[in-house]
C-alpha positions in Angstrom: -0.1 0.0 0.2 1.6 3.3 -0.9 2.7 5.8 1.7 1.2 9.3 1.2 2.7 12.6 3.2 0.0 14.6 3.7 -1.3 18.0 5.3 -5.0 18.3 6.8 -6.9 20.8 8.9 -9.2 20.2 11.6 -12.5 21.9 12.3 -10.9 24.4 14.2 -8.4 25.4 11.3 -5.4 23.4 12.8 -3.2 22.4 10.7 -1.8 18.7 10.8 0.8 17.1 8.7 2.1 13.4 8.7 2.5 9.8 6.7 -0.3 7.5 6.1 -0.7 4.7 4.0 -3.3 4.4 1.7 -5.1 2.6 -1.6 -5.0 6.4 -3.2 -5.7 10.1 -2.5 -9.4 9.3 -2.0 -9.2 6.6 0.4 -6.6 9.0 2.4 -9.2 11.8 2.2 -11.7 9.3 3.6 -9.9 7.8 6.5 -8.7 11.7 7.6 -12.6 12.9 7.0 -13.6 10.0 9.5 -10.8 11.4 11.9 -12.6 14.9 11.6 -9.9 16.3 9.3 -9.9 17.9 5.8 -7.3 16.8 3.5 -5.4 19.7 2.0 -2.6 17.9 0.1 -1.3 14.6 -0.5 1.9 13.7 -2.2 3.0 9.9 -3.0 6.3 9.0 -1.2 8.9 6.9 -3.4 10.7 4.2 -1.8 13.4 6.6 -0.8 11.0 8.7 0.8 11.1 11.8 -1.6 8.0 13.5 -3.1 6.8 11.8 -6.3 5.0 14.6 -8.1 4.1 12.3 -11.2 0.5 12.8 -12.4 -0.3 15.8 -10.2 -2.0 18.2 -12.3 -2.7 20.6 -9.5 0.2 23.0 -10.6 -0.3 23.1 -14.1 -0.7 26.7 -15.5 -4.2 28.3 -16.1 -4.6 29.7 -19.5 -5.8 33.2 -19.9 -8.9 31.6 -21.8 -10.1 29.8 -18.9 -9.4 32.8 -16.3 -11.1 34.8 -18.5 -14.2 32.2 -18.7 -14.1 32.0 -15.1 -14.6 36.1 -14.3 -17.5 35.9 -17.0 -19.0 33.4 -15.3 -18.6 34.8 -11.8 -19.8 38.2 -13.0 -23.0 37.0 -14.6 -23.9 34.8 -11.4 -23.2 37.7 -9.0 -25.0 40.2 -11.3 -28.2 37.9 -11.2 -28.2 37.8 -7.5 -26.4 34.6 -6.4 -24.3 35.0 -3.2 -20.8 34.9 -3.8 -20.2 31.7 -1.7 -22.5 29.9 -3.7 -21.1 31.3 -6.9 -17.7 29.9 -5.9 -19.3 26.7 -4.9 -20.9 26.4 -8.6 -17.7 27.3 -10.2 -15.6 25.1 -8.4 -17.8 22.3 -9.8 -17.0 23.3 -13.4 
C-alpha cells in the first residue's frame, strides 16, 4: 500500500502533517474525514522517501481563456443575485 505525506486541517483550522498508508488519495481523504480532518494536500512517497509529483495536475498553468471564462461566469452569476459563496461553489464544480 502506498505511503502518502499529507497536510490536513481540523474543524478549528489547526494544521496537521504526517505520513499515512492509503490505496489512493480518495481513500486517504476518506480516512482523514473520519478522523475529523480535511485533506489539504497529499504527495505519494517513493521508496527513498522523496516526494513523487508524477501525475499531479494541481500545479499546471491556468490558461488566459480559462481565467477569462471564470471571471465572466462569476460576473454573470453575481449580477443575477447569487451570493458569492454559492457562485464559488458552482464554479469549483466546473
